[in-house]
N, C-alpha and C positions, 0 to 999 in steps of 0.2 A: 857087265863086267863078270868074268868067273872066276871064283876063288877069291882069297883074300878079304879084306875088311870092307863089309857092304855098306858101313855108315856113310863112307866116302863115294858111292858108286853115283855116277851121273845119270839123270833121267835120259831113257832112251825116246828118241823124237818118233812120233807116230809114223807108220807107214801109210803113203798116200793110197787110197782105194780108189780103183776106177769107177766111175759113175755111169750107169746105164740108165737111159732115159726110159720111163714108164709110158711115155706118149706114143711109142711107134705103133703097138697094135691098134688104138684106137684109130689113128690117123689112117692106117691100111684098110679101114672098115667104114669110113664116114664118107658120104658122097660129097662131090665137088659143088654141085648145086641141084636143089629140087625145088621146082616152082609148078605147081600143080593144084587140082582140087582134091580134097582129102579123099574121094571115092577113087581117084586115079592111083592111089597109093597102093591099092591091094590089101592084102591081109596084113595087119599090125598086131605085133604079138610084143607083150612085156616078159623079157626073159629074166627070171629070178635069178641073182647073183647067190651061187650056194656055199661058196668057199671064198675067204680072201686070198687064198692061192689059185684060184680058177682063173682061166684066160678071160672070162666075163668080167671079173673083178679088175685085172689089168686094164681093161678096156674101159670099164666105169671110171677107174681114178684118173686114167689119161685123158677121158673127155672132161672130167671136172677140172682137172689141172690146166687144161687147154683152153677151155670155153667158159666156165662158170666163172663170174665176177668175184665170187666168195672162195674158188678155187675147192680143192679137195678137203672135206671134213676130217677130222681126226675121229678115228674109229673108237667108240666107247658105247657101252651099253647095249639096249636092244635095238636091233635096226634090221631093216630089209633094203635092198638094193636091187633096181631093176635096170636093164637095157632097154630101150625101144628099137625093135628091130621090125623093118618093112621089107615083105619078100621082095619087093621090086628093086629097092635102093640100097637096103643093109641098114647098117645102125644109124639112126635118127636122132637119137637122143637118149636121155638117162633120168632117173629120179630114185629117190630114197625115202624112207621114213624112219624114224626114231622114237625113243620114248618121249612122252610128252614134256613139257617144262614143268620142273617141280613145283613152283608156284608163280602164278601170274594173276596178279590183283583183277585185271580187267575179266579174264577168263572166269574167275571164281565168282565175280560178282554176276557175270552174264549167266552163267549156270546156277546161281545161287547157293553155292557151297560154303559150307563152313571149313575151318582148318580141318576139323575131323573128317568130314565127308570127304574132302580133298584127298587126304591121306589114304581113306579105304578106297577111292576110286580112280586114282591118278593112273592106275595100271590100265584104265579103258580108254586111255588118251593116247594118241599118237601124234607125231609131228612131221610134216612134210619139210625135210630140211634142205633137200637139194631138187631141184627141177630144171631140166636143161633141154632144149631143142637145138641142136646144131645150128649156128648162125646162117649156114648157106642154105637151110630148108625153109623155104616160103610156102607154107600152105595153110590157108586160112583155116580156122578151127580145129586145128591138130591140137594144140596146147590143150583146149578144154574136153576133146575127145580122149587124150591121153591122160588126163587128170582123173576122169570119169573111170576109166579103164584101171587105173592105177588104184584108186580107192575100192573099186568093187574087188579087185583080186587082193587087195592088202587085208581084207578082213579075213579071209581064208587062210592067207599064207602066215598071217601073223598068228591066227589060232595054231596053227599047225606047228610052228615053230617054238611059241613062247606060252601055249595053254590059255591065252586070254584073246577073247573076241572083243576087239575095239569097238566102241560106240562114237567117238569123236575124233576128227582129224584137225590139227591146227595148222597154221603156216605164219610166216612172218615175211613181210616185203618191206625192204628198204625204201622209204617214201622218195628218195631221189633216184631209184631205178626206174627204167623207162620200160621193162617188160610187162607185157599185158598178155591176158588170156581170160 
C-alpha cells in the first residue's frame, strides 16, 4: 500500500521463486555403469573443491544430494571436499572432511586425553563426514584405494588451508548401513 495509514497495511504475499535443481551438473558427468578392475580405471585424481561457488562444488553437492544416504551436509566450520575423477570414466565419487567432533567419550578414552588435552589438541583431528562412490560403479578395492589417497592428500591440503597438520582422522558409520570398504 502506498501512502496513507500504514498501521492498516495488509501483508504482501511472498513472490514464488523458480527452483533450479543443483543435480544437473553431477548427472551429466557421472558414468552410467562401470564394472572393471581397479587398474583398468587409469589415473584416478582427487580434485579439491576450492570454492562453494565453483562448478566442482555444484557437482559435489549434486552427487551427495542424489546418491548419499545422508544427503548433502550443512557447510559449517573447517572442511575440505573432493571429487573423485577417473581419466577414463569421469566423476566416480566424492568425499569430504571437516573438523573433528568437539567431544567423544570413546575417542578421548582411546587416545587417553584429559579434557584439557582434548581442548589443546582437537585442531589435529579431522572427520571424514561424507564418502561416496556412485552406485553404478562396481570396482573391487576402489573405496579403500580412494580413502587412502584422500587421507594422504588431506594432510597437506588441510595444512595449506588451515595451517594445521592433522594427525588423526575419525569417521562414523551407521550400523544399519550396508556400505563396506
